[in-house]
C-alpha positions as CSV (number, residue, x, y, z in Angstrom):
1,M,89.6,-30.2,183.4
2,R,87.5,-33.2,182.1
3,V,84.0,-32.2,182.3
4,E,81.8,-35.1,183.7
5,N,78.4,-33.4,184.3
6,L,76.2,-34.0,182.1
7,K,74.4,-30.1,182.7
8,K,77.8,-28.4,182.0
9,Q,78.3,-30.9,179.3
10,E,75.6,-29.1,177.1
11,S,76.4,-25.6,178.6
12,V,79.8,-26.2,177.2
13,V,79.1,-27.2,173.6
14,E,76.4,-24.1,173.8
15,S,78.5,-21.6,174.3
16,V,81.5,-23.2,171.7
17,L,78.5,-23.4,169.5
18,F,76.7,-19.8,169.9
19,T,80.2,-18.4,169.9
20,M,81.5,-19.9,166.9
21,G,78.4,-19.0,164.8
22,Q,79.6,-21.7,162.2
23,S,79.9,-25.6,161.9
24,V,82.0,-26.8,164.7
25,E,83.1,-30.3,164.2
26,I,82.9,-33.2,166.5
27,R,86.2,-33.9,167.6
28,Q,86.5,-29.9,168.2
29,L,83.4,-30.1,170.7
30,A,85.3,-33.1,172.1
31,A,88.1,-31.1,173.0
32,A,86.6,-28.4,174.5
33,L,85.0,-30.9,176.7
34,E,88.2,-33.0,176.9
35,S,86.2,-35.9,176.2
36,D,85.8,-38.8,173.2
37,E,84.1,-37.9,170.1
38,E,81.0,-40.1,171.1
39,T,80.3,-38.2,174.7
40,A,80.3,-34.9,172.9
41,I,77.6,-36.6,169.8
42,Q,75.8,-37.3,173.1
43,A,76.2,-33.9,175.3
44,V,74.9,-31.8,171.7
45,E,72.1,-34.4,171.0
46,R,70.7,-33.7,174.6
47,L,71.2,-30.3,173.7
48,K,69.4,-30.4,170.6
49,E,66.5,-32.3,171.9
50,K,65.8,-29.6,174.7
51,Y,66.2,-26.9,171.7
52,D,63.5,-28.9,169.3
53,K,61.2,-29.6,172.2
54,R,60.1,-26.0,173.4
55,K,61.0,-24.8,169.9
56,A,63.8,-22.3,170.7
57,G,64.6,-19.4,168.4
58,M,67.6,-21.3,167.8
59,Q,68.0,-24.7,166.6
60,I,70.9,-27.3,166.0
61,V,71.2,-28.8,163.2
62,R,74.2,-31.8,162.7
63,L,76.0,-31.7,159.1
64,D,77.9,-34.9,158.4
65,D,80.5,-34.5,161.3
66,S,79.9,-31.1,162.4
67,Y,76.6,-29.4,164.2
68,Q,75.9,-25.5,163.9
69,M,73.9,-23.2,166.0
70,C,71.7,-21.2,163.9
71,S,67.9,-19.1,163.8
72,R,64.8,-21.5,163.6
73,T,63.5,-21.5,160.0
74,D,60.3,-21.0,161.5
75,Y,61.1,-17.3,162.8
76,Y,63.0,-16.3,159.1
77,E,59.8,-13.9,157.9
78,H,60.1,-12.3,161.9
79,L,63.8,-12.1,161.1
80,I,63.9,-10.0,157.9
81,R,61.9,-7.5,159.7
82,V,65.3,-6.1,161.5
83,A,68.0,-8.0,159.5
84,A,69.2,-7.1,156.2
85,T,67.2,-9.3,153.6
86,P,70.4,-11.5,152.0
87,K,70.9,-11.6,148.1
88,K,68.3,-13.9,146.3
89,Q,70.7,-16.6,144.4
90,V,68.5,-18.0,141.4
91,L,69.2,-21.2,140.2
92,S,68.5,-21.9,136.8
93,D,67.3,-24.8,135.3
94,V,71.0,-25.6,134.3
95,V,72.2,-25.1,137.1
96,M,69.5,-26.8,139.2
97,E,70.5,-29.9,136.8
98,T,74.1,-29.9,137.0
99,L,73.7,-29.4,141.2
100,A,71.9,-32.1,141.0
101,I,74.2,-34.7,139.0
102,I,76.9,-33.5,141.5
103,A,75.1,-34.2,144.6
104,Y,74.3,-37.7,143.3
105,K,77.5,-38.3,141.6
106,Q,79.9,-36.7,143.9
107,P,83.3,-36.5,143.6
108,V,82.8,-36.1,139.9
109,T,84.6,-34.3,137.2
110,K,83.4,-31.6,134.4
111,A,83.5,-34.3,132.0
112,D,81.6,-36.4,133.6
113,I,79.1,-33.8,134.0
114,E,78.8,-33.1,130.3
115,K,78.7,-36.5,129.7
116,I,75.4,-36.9,131.3
117,R,74.0,-33.6,130.2
118,G,75.5,-33.7,126.5
119,V,76.9,-30.0,127.0
120,K,79.6,-28.0,128.1
121,S,78.7,-27.3,132.2
122,D,81.8,-25.0,132.8
123,H,79.3,-21.6,133.8
124,A,76.8,-23.7,135.8
125,V,79.6,-25.2,138.1
126,N,81.5,-22.4,138.5
127,R,78.1,-20.2,139.2
128,L,77.6,-23.3,142.0
129,V,81.4,-22.8,143.1
130,E,80.4,-19.1,143.4
131,Y,77.4,-19.5,145.2
132,D,79.5,-21.8,147.8
133,L,76.9,-24.7,146.8
134,V,79.9,-26.9,145.3
135,Y,83.5,-26.7,146.0
136,E,86.6,-28.9,144.7
137,A,87.3,-31.3,146.0
138,G,90.3,-32.8,144.4
139,R,92.2,-34.0,141.6
140,L,91.4,-37.5,139.4
141,D,94.4,-39.7,139.1
142,A,93.8,-39.5,135.5
143,P,95.9,-38.0,132.7
144,G,95.6,-34.1,132.9
145,R,94.5,-34.9,136.8
146,P,91.0,-33.1,136.2
147,A,89.1,-31.3,139.1
148,L,86.7,-33.2,141.3
149,F,83.7,-31.3,142.0
150,A,81.5,-32.2,145.4
151,T,78.7,-30.5,147.5
152,T,79.6,-28.3,150.7
153,E,78.4,-27.7,154.2
154,E,76.2,-24.3,152.4
155,F,74.5,-27.1,150.2
156,L,73.1,-29.3,153.1
157,R,72.1,-26.4,155.2
158,R,70.3,-24.8,151.7
159,F,68.5,-28.0,151.1
160,G,67.6,-28.7,154.9
161,V,69.5,-32.7,155.1
162,G,72.6,-33.5,157.3
163,S,74.4,-35.1,154.7
164,T,73.7,-36.4,150.7
165,E,73.3,-39.7,152.3
166,Q,69.3,-38.2,153.7
167,L,69.1,-36.8,150.0
168,P,65.6,-38.4,148.2
169,E,66.4,-41.4,146.1
170,M,64.7,-41.0,142.5
171,N,62.4,-43.3,141.4
172,V,61.7,-45.0,138.5
173,E,59.4,-43.0,136.8
174,Q,61.8,-39.8,137.4
175,R,64.7,-42.1,135.8
176,E,62.2,-42.6,133.2
177,E,60.9,-39.0,132.1
178,I,64.7,-38.1,132.3
179,R,65.8,-41.0,130.2
180,S,62.6,-39.7,127.5
181,E,63.1,-36.4,127.6
182,V,67.1,-37.0,126.9
183,E,65.9,-39.1,123.6
184,E,63.3,-36.9,122.9
185,E,65.8,-34.1,122.4
186,L,68.6,-36.1,121.1
187,N,66.6,-38.4,118.9
188,L,68.2,-41.5,120.3
189,K,67.3,-44.7,122.4
190,I,69.1,-44.9,125.4
191,D,68.9,-47.8,128.0
192,E,68.7,-47.8,132.1
193,E,72.5,-47.4,132.3
194,G,72.6,-44.6,130.1
195,H,74.4,-46.2,127.4
196,L,73.2,-45.7,123.9
197,I,70.9,-49.4,122.0
198,D,72.5,-49.6,118.6
199,E,69.5,-50.0,115.9
200,P,69.4,-53.6,114.5
201,E,71.1,-53.6,110.5
202,K,68.4,-54.8,108.1
203,D,69.3,-58.2,107.1
204,A,71.0,-58.7,103.6
205,G,68.4,-61.1,102.2
206,T,65.7,-58.8,103.0
207,A,67.1,-55.8,100.7
208,E,64.3,-53.0,100.0
209,E,63.2,-52.5,96.3
210,P,64.8,-49.8,94.2
211,V,63.1,-46.5,95.1
212,D,63.2,-43.7,93.0
213,S,65.0,-40.7,94.5
214,E,63.2,-37.9,93.8
215,T,59.2,-39.4,94.1
216,G,60.6,-42.2,97.2
217,M,58.7,-44.8,95.0
218,E,59.4,-47.8,93.5
219,K,60.9,-47.4,90.5
220,T,58.3,-48.5,87.2
221,E,58.6,-48.3,84.0
222,E,55.9,-49.1,81.1
223,N,55.9,-52.6,78.9
224,E,54.2,-52.7,75.5
225,S,50.9,-52.8,76.0
226,G,51.3,-49.7,78.2
227,A,50.8,-51.7,81.2
228,I,53.1,-50.8,84.7
229,I,55.7,-53.1,85.9
230,S,57.9,-52.7,88.5
231,D,61.9,-53.3,88.1
232,T,61.7,-56.4,89.8
233,E,59.1,-57.3,87.1
234,I,61.5,-56.3,84.4
235,E,64.4,-58.2,86.1
236,K,62.4,-61.4,86.2
237,E,61.3,-61.1,82.6
238,I,64.9,-60.7,81.3
239,E,66.0,-63.4,82.8
240,S,63.5,-65.6,81.3
241,E,64.4,-64.4,77.6
242,D,68.4,-64.8,78.7
243,N,67.0,-68.8,79.7
244,S,65.3,-68.7,76.4
245,E,68.2,-68.2,74.0
246,T,70.3,-70.5,76.2
247,D,67.8,-73.5,75.5
248,E,67.3,-72.5,72.1
249,E,71.2,-72.4,71.0
250,D,71.8,-75.7,73.2
251,S,69.0,-77.4,70.7
252,I,70.9,-75.8,67.8
253,S,74.3,-77.4,68.2
C-alpha cells in the first residue's frame, strides 16, 4: 500500500533506517514507501532536519546514494563509558598519503599510485583495504587488467563527508609545497602537471675550458719565463707558430 501521509512516510523511513543499522540505498527506501525515489528523499530529509533541529542523540547522514542512522558524534564521549571502545586504527603518513591519492584520483591503479609517490604502495593499499577505507572497484581495460581502487562508505563516515565531491580542493600553496618536497627528495625539476623538466643542454659554442680532473681547476703550465699560462693561451701560441712557419715556407719558395 502506497504511503501518502507525510508523517507516516517519516515513520516508515525511521523504522527502516533504525532496523537496518547500516546505510540503506534510496531505491530501497522508495521500495519501503512504495513511492518514487524523489518522494523517499524528501521524506528522509524532513526526518533528518527534525533530528538535527532538536540535537537528538541519533542523526541521519547521507552517503552518496544512501542514508544511514547513527549516533551523533557530539555524544561519543558519553557513549564510550558504557560501550566497548573500538580498536584504534592508526594511519601512518604513508597510508594517509596513499589514501589521499585514491580519494582524489579514484578509481586508480596501484601503478598510478606508485607513479605519483615514486615508491611501492602494496603495503599501504592492503592496509587501507583491511581498514575498509578502500575497495577494489573493478579492473582497468588494459594489458594485465590491473585492479582499480576507490574509497568506501566507511571512508565517507570516518571523514565526515557525504560524497567525494565534498572533499576540500587542494589549493595552489598545497600543490606547490608537495611539488617542492618531491623535488627536494628526488633532486628533480617538476612542472605543475607533475612532468619532469629537462635541463637545457649547454651550447656547443660555449664549451667550458678543460679542467683538471683532480683539482677541478683549469689546466695550466709554465712558460720559459716561469709565468703561468693556461691551455687556451698555449693553443693560441701553437697556432701562431704554425702560421709563422707557413709564411717562411712560402717566402723560400
